[in-house]
C-alpha positions, 0 to 999 in steps of 0.5 A: 483272312485265311487263304483257303478263306479268301479263295472261297471268297473268290468263288462267290461271284461265280457261285451267285451267278450260277444260283441265279441263273440256273438254280432260280431262272433269274434272267442274265439282264437281272443276275449279271448287275447283281454279280457285278456289284458283288465282285466289286465290293470282294475286289475293294475290301478283301482283295484291298484292290484300289477303287481306281483299279476297280474303276479301271477294269470296268472301263477295260471291260466296257471296251470288251463290250463294244467289241463283243457286240461289234460282231454280234451286230455283224452277225445278226446284220447278215442273217438279216440281209439274206432274209430281205434277199431271198438268201435264206429261203434259197438256202432252206431249199438247198438243204432239203436237198442234202438231207430234210433230217433235222440231225443231219442239218445240226451235224452240217450246219452247227458242227463242220460248218460252224468248226470252220468259222471257229477255225478262222475267227474264233472269239464267240462267232461261230454261234453267233453265224450258226445260231441265226442260220439254224433258226432260218432253217427251221429250228426253235431259237433255244435249240440253235442256241444250245446247238451252237454253244456246243460247237464251243468245244473241240475247234476252239483250242485252234479258233482264230487261227491258233489265237489260244495257242499261240497267243494264250499259251505262250503269253501264259508261261514263262517262255524265257526261262523254258527256253533256258532249261531246254537249251542246256539239254539241247532242245529248243522252244519250237519243239516244246511248243509244237509238242504242246499243240499236239498233245492239244489236238490228240486229247481234243481229237479223242474226246471230240469224235462223239461231239456231233452224237452228243450235240444232236441227242441233246438236241432231240432229247429236249427238243423232240416231240417225244423227248427221246434219247433213242431218236438221237441215238439211232442217227449214232454211226452218221454222228460218229462218222462225221465225228471221225471225218473231222477229228482225223484230219484235225489231229494230223493238222495239229501234230505236223502243221501246228496250232494254226490251221487243224480246226479249219482243215478239219472242217473243210475236209469233214464237209468235203466227205460228209456233205456228198455221204448225206446227199447219198444217205450213207449210215443215215437211218430211215426215220426222218427226225424233226421238230414238232410243229411250230404252233406247239412250242413253249414259249422259251423255245422262241426267240424274236428272230423270225424268218418268214416265206413272206418275206421275200414273196415277189422276189426274183428267186436265188439260186441255192449256190447264190444264197450260200455265197455269203457265208463262202465269202465270209469264210474266205475273208476271216482266213484271208484277214488272219493269214495274209500279213499285208492284208491283217496290217491294213485291217488292223491298222484302224485301231481305238483304245486306251493303254493303261487306263487311269494310269492302271498298268496292263489294263489296257483295251483297245477296238479294231473295227475292220479286223474284227470279224463285226467289220468282215461281217459287214463287208460280207454284207455290202457284197451281199447286196449287190450280188442278190440286187438288193434295193435300198429300202430292204438294206435299210429294213436289215439294218434296223432289224439288227439294231433293234436287236442289239440293245437287248445283249448290250445291257447285259455285257456291259455288266458280265465283262466288266465283272470278268476283268475285275476277277483278273485283274485282281492280282494287283492289291495292296494285300499282295494277293494272286488274283482271284482266278489264280486263288481259286485254282490254287484252292482246287489243286491243294485240295485234291493232291496227287489226282489234280491232273484228272482236275486240271481241265476243270481249272482251265474251264473254270478260267474260260467260264470266268472269262468267256475265252480259252485264250484268257484262261490260257493266259491266267492258268497256264503257268499255275498249270505248269507249276502244279506238273513240276510239282508232281514231277509229271510232263510240264507240256502236257498238263499246258495242253490239258488247260487249253483243252479244258479251257476250250470246254469251258467255253460251253458254259461261259456266261457272256458266250451264251448271252452273245449267242442268244442275242443274235436270236432274240432270246435274252432272259433264258440264258440259265435254260441254255446253260442248264443243257450245255453244262452236260456235254462240258462235264463229260468233256471234262471227265473223259479229259480228265481219265485221259490225263490220269491214264498219260501221267501214271499209266503211260508216263508220257514225257516231254523235254523239260521233264527228260532234263530233270 
C-alpha cells in the first residue's frame, strides 16, 4: 500500500466512531466494541503489528481504564455522600444567594470552579466533578455534561499542575538535541521551554476569553424553553467579564511563572472577583434565565443520577459554608498532593503496575490509587462523613449507589481505551511504519503545504480526540510539529505551542472523556448527542487558533532562539 492509502486507513477507526456515535446516534456501548475490533484488525494486517503487541496494548488500555474508573467512582461517591449528608441542599441554597440565574451558576460552577479543579488535577476530573454538582443544583444531566466538557479547553494545557507541558512537551521533543543547538547560540533549554509555556498561555488567553460566553450560549440555545441564541447572548457583558477575570491572571502566570499554576491562579483570582460581582448584580441582565420545568424535559436530557430534596428531610440543616467545605478540601488536597514533595512521594509509593507488558518494550501501565484523584476524592468523602456527622447507613447507601453507577462506564471504556493504545503503540511493527496518529498528521501536513500552521492546532486536537489526553497528544505529536516548523522555516517553539493549544481543545470531543463525564450523571448511551454540541466550541477554538497562527508566522514574524540561530 502507498503511504497515502495507509494514512487514510489509519483514519478509519476515528471516522467509524464519528459516523456511529454522531451520524447514527449509536450508543457508545455498542459502537466502541465495533471500533476496537476494526482498529485491532488494521493494526494486525495493515500495520503488521504482532498479535502480542496488540494484546499487550489492550492490557495496557485496561490498566488505564481502571485508573479512570477510580476517578469517576470518587467523583460520584462525593456527590452521593453530599446528597445523603444534606450538603447538596445547602449548596443549592447558597447559589440562590449569589444568583438564581442558571447562566451565572454555569459560569461560576463550571467555568471558574472547574478550571481550578483542572489546574489542580486534570485528567478529566473537572467534568467528573462539575457535571454531577450541576445536576444536584437542578441542571438537566445532558446540559451538565455538555457544559462540563467545555471546561476541557482553556485550562487543560496547564492541568494537573502543568503536566501536559511539563511531561507532554518535554517528553515529546528531542530535548537533548535542542539543548545542544541552543547552547551553540548562547541560549538555554529553560529559556526555550518557558517561551513555549508563555506562548501557550497567550494563545489560550486570547481564544479562551470568549469560552464562558460560548458555553452559556450553547446551554441556553439547546436547553432553554425558547431555544434562543439571544437569551444566551444577553449575558455577554458578564460572561466576557468572567472570561477576562480568568485569562488575564492566567496569561501573566504562564509568562512569568511557568506552566505549573496558570489555571489555578486564573481560577482563584476569577472566583475572588466574579462571585462578589455576581452577588451585587454587576453586568447581569435584568431577565433571570432558567431551564424549563423538569416535567417537560425530553428523556434524552435526563440521567439516572437524581438528587431529591426529600432525601435529606428530617436532618439537621447544614450551613452553606459547611456544604462547600468538601469541595474546598478537595481543591486543597489536590494541590497539596501535587506540590508538596514528601506528601507526593508518600501517595505515589503505593503503585500497582506491569512494565513491558508481555515483553513489549515501552508498553507499560500502572495504577497509583492514593495519588490519583480517585484516592483524594475518597479521602475527602471520609472527612466529609465526620464533618457532616453522617450515620453509617447513609455512607453505605452512598457507596452502593456509586458502585452501581460505575458499571456502565466500565463496559464502554474497556473497549475505548485499549483501542487508543493500539493506535498509539502501532509505531512498532514489521513494516517499519510510523504510528497511525503520526501517519494521519503527516497526511494533513503534506496536503496543505505552506498554510499548515492553520491546521497545526487541528492536528493536536486529533491526537487528543484519539487519546483523550492533552499530555498524550503532545507526547505523540510534538516532535512532528517541531519538524514541520523547521521545514517551513518558522518558529518551532510557537508551532509546538499550537500543538498544545489544539490538543487542549480536542479534549472537548474526546470519546472516553465524554463517556467518563456521562457516567457520573447516569447518562451513558447518549455520547453522540454530547459530541454534536461540543464540536461547535471545538471548531471555534481550532479556527481562531489557526488564524492566530497564520498571523503570528506570516504577519508578525514570531521567532525563537532556534530560528534566530539559523
